[in-house]
N, C-alpha and C positions, 0 to 999 in steps of 0.2 A: 519421476512424474511429471509430464511435460503440461505445457499450457492449456493442453487441449481438455485437461481434467478427468477424473474418473469419479466412481461410485463414492468415495468418500468427501468429494467435494460440495460440503452441504452448505456453505455460504452461497454458491452460484447456483444452488437448486430452490432459490426462495423467490419466483417470479412474483409473489403477492408482494413482497418488499419493493421490488422494482416498481411494480404497477403503483403503489401507495407514493413513491418518492415523485412521480412525475406530477403531483399535485403539491406545489411548493408549500403549501399551507398546511399540509400534515406532518406537524411537527413531531408526532410521536414516530413517525417513520424515519425523519431526517436525525432524530436522537438515536434511534437504533443502529440506524446507517453509520453514524458517526462513532457509536459505542463498538460496533463489530468491526469497522474497516480501518478508521483512523489509527489505532495501535500497530495495524500490520503495515499501513504506510509509512508511519513513523520510524519502525523498526527496519523496514528495508532502506529507508532513506539513511538510516544511521549507519547500516552496514555496507553502503554503498559509498560511504567515506563522508557523509556530511556530520556536521556538528548539530548538537541538541536543537538549537535555535533553528538552523537552516531546516532540519528534519521536521520541526514543528510548522514551518512555512509552507514545505513540502505538502505535508498534510493538510493543511489548511486551503491551500491553492489547489491540491486535487480536488477536495471535497466541493469547492466552489465550481470547479470546471465541471464535475458531474452534476451539480446542481443545475448549470446553464445547459448541459447536454443531454441530460436524461431522458428528455421529452423527445428527442431524436433518436433515441436508442432503441433498436428494435431486437429483441430477443429471437435468435433463429432457432431455439428450442435444442441446441447442440450444448452438452455439458461443457462447461468452461468458457463460454463465449462471453460473459459479462467479465468473468475473470480476466481474460485476455485483454479485454476493452479497459478494464481499470487498471491493468498492469501497464498498457501503454500510456494512459492518462498519468500514472504516477511517474513512470519513467522520463516522460517529457518534463515534468516539474523538477525531477531530479537534475536532469541536463540542464534546465533553465538555472538551478542553483549553482551548479559548477562554472557555467558561464557567467553568471554573477560575480562569483568568486573570483574569476578570472580577469573580469574587467575591473574589478576593484583593485587587483593586485596589481595591475598594469596601471591603473591611474596612480597609486600610491608610488610606482617605481618612477613615474615620470615627474611627480612631484617631489622626489627625493624622499619620499617616505620610506618606511622599512621594507626593505626587498623581501618577497616571499617567493616561494616556489609556486610553480604553475598551480599547483594543488597541495596543499599541505598535507594532504592524506597519501600522495601519488596515485590518485586515480584520475584519469581523463573524464572529460562530459561524458555521461553515460548516453547521450544521444549520437556521440562520435566514438564509440567503442569499437575495437576490432572484433571479429568474431568470438574469439576465445574470450574476451572481458565480457562480450555480450551473454555469453553462454552462461559465465559466472554469475552475472546479476540476474538472469532468470532463474538459475539455480537457488540464489538467495531469496527471490521472490516465492518460487516453490515450497522453500523449507519454511519460510514466515507463513506463507498461506496455510500449509499443513499444522504449523503450530498454533496458529490462530484458530482454526477449524476444531482443533483438539480442545483448547481453553474453552472455547463457547460450548461444545458438545458436553465437557465435564460440568460447566456451570448449568446447564440445562437438566443434567442429570441430578445433580445435587439439588435443584428447585423441586424436582418432582418426586424424590423419595424421602424418607424419613433420615434422620441424621445417623442413625445405627445402620440403615441400609447403605448409605453412601460411606460411612467408615469402613464397612465389610468390603466395599466394591473398590475403594481407593487402596486399602491394605491388600488387596488381591493383586 
């Protein structure tokens, strides 16, 4: 699945949530957005090579960027357009974390502190990836997106059916 999305792209097919997010005071919408998207962003950041603290910062900074920019976001009606926009927002924040890590490492080396590799994970800054690494990052995003869509869909089914019906569904 590519960034253009497809029929199972249920997170991207919620224009009502996007419209509610444009009103900063709509706290229910922001809680829902945080619940649905922050775990996705954290997981992608971790798989890109960031530590937990860095991944948490990426999720927070990405959500802040979305809050600041959602008013200007115009959904063109194509499946996957918000997904691609959010991907780019997260990708930039992940690259920022790698650059921050590199700057801290360089400052440590200059001050005689512990020498560290350019990146402890062996990963370059996401924003400066060669095509192969950028493709891998997109693959991670797609995989995490599908997994998050599946988790949310299962949670919705579980809320709408009886415990017995869900158990039958889950066992099947």
